[in-house]
C-alpha positions in Angstrom: -69.4 -48.1 40.8 -71.5 -44.9 40.4 -70.2 -41.5 41.3 -72.6 -41.1 44.2 -71.5 -44.4 45.7 -67.8 -43.4 45.4 -68.7 -40.1 47.1 -70.4 -42.0 49.9 -67.4 -44.3 50.5 -64.9 -41.5 50.5 -67.1 -39.4 52.7 -67.4 -42.2 55.2 -63.6 -42.6 55.4 -63.0 -38.8 55.4 -63.5 -38.4 59.2 -60.7 -38.7 61.8 -62.3 -41.5 63.9 -63.7 -43.4 60.9 -60.3 -43.3 59.2 -58.7 -44.7 62.3 -61.3 -47.5 62.4 -60.8 -48.3 58.8 -57.0 -48.5 59.2 -57.3 -50.6 62.3 -59.6 -53.0 60.6 -57.3 -53.2 57.5 -54.5 -54.3 59.9 -56.7 -57.1 61.4 -57.6 -58.7 58.0 -60.6 -60.9 57.5 -60.9 -61.7 61.2 -61.7 -58.1 62.1 -62.6 -57.0 65.6 -65.7 -56.7 67.8 -67.3 -53.3 68.0 -66.4 -53.2 71.7 -62.8 -53.9 71.0 -62.7 -51.3 68.3 -64.2 -48.7 70.8 -61.7 -49.8 73.5 -58.6 -49.6 71.2 -59.6 -46.2 69.9 -60.8 -44.9 73.3 -64.2 -44.0 71.9 -67.6 -44.4 73.7 -69.4 -47.4 72.4 -72.5 -45.4 71.3 -70.3 -43.1 69.3 -68.4 -46.0 67.8 -71.7 -47.7 66.8 -72.6 -44.6 64.8 -69.2 -44.5 63.0 -69.3 -48.3 62.3 -72.8 -47.9 60.8 -71.7 -45.1 58.5 -68.7 -47.2 57.3 -70.9 -50.3 56.9 -73.6 -48.5 54.9 -70.9 -47.1 52.6 -69.7 -50.6 52.0 -66.1 -50.3 53.1 -66.6 -52.5 56.1 -68.8 -55.5 56.8 -70.4 -56.8 60.0 -70.9 -60.4 61.1 -72.6 -61.6 64.2 -70.8 -64.1 66.4 -73.4 -65.1 69.0 -74.2 -61.9 70.8 -71.1 -60.0 69.5 -70.9 -58.1 66.3 -67.5 -58.2 64.6 -66.4 -55.8 61.8 -63.8 -56.3 59.1 -62.9 -54.4 55.9 -65.0 -55.3 52.9 -62.4 -56.4 50.4 -65.0 -56.2 47.6 -66.1 -52.7 48.6 -62.6 -51.3 48.9 -61.6 -53.0 45.6 -64.6 -51.5 43.8 -63.7 -48.1 45.2 -60.1 -48.3 44.1 -61.0 -49.6 40.7 -63.4 -46.7 40.3 -60.7 -44.2 41.3 -58.1 -45.5 38.9 -60.4 -46.7 36.0 -59.4 -43.8 33.8 -55.8 -43.8 34.9 -53.2 -42.5 32.4 -55.6 -42.2 29.5 -56.0 -45.9 29.0 -52.2 -46.6 28.9 -51.6 -49.3 31.4 -47.8 -49.0 31.0 -48.0 -45.5 32.5 -50.1 -46.7 35.4 -48.0 -49.7 36.3 -46.1 -48.1 39.2 -49.4 -46.9 40.8 -51.3 -50.1 40.2 -48.4 -52.3 41.4 -48.6 -50.5 44.7 -52.1 -51.9 45.1 -51.1 -55.5 44.6 -51.2 -57.8 47.7 -47.4 -58.5 47.5 -46.6 -54.8 48.0 -48.9 -54.3 51.1 -46.8 -53.2 54.1 -46.8 -55.7 56.9 -47.1 -54.3 60.4 
């Protein structure tokens, strides 16, 4: 991942509503939610939510899929994994043993279930 792409991803998430959207979608897994349901849960007007979803999708941290007339959104596992790998790629000066506690926290088995 290039620096500019990482900045775009982080900037997209660095907004109160978009961070809430991202966290909500993380909790919903691959199934995700429709744009209308996201707007309803977060009590945000649909047009405003559409803008936020577009920013997150263009940054590559969420993905959209059409189901008939409804657009559903879910976290882009590839996009998030790429961002996290970029952020920790130089961790601990290339000494994986020093990074183990941090990288273990990113493993699927350590993800907090809600």
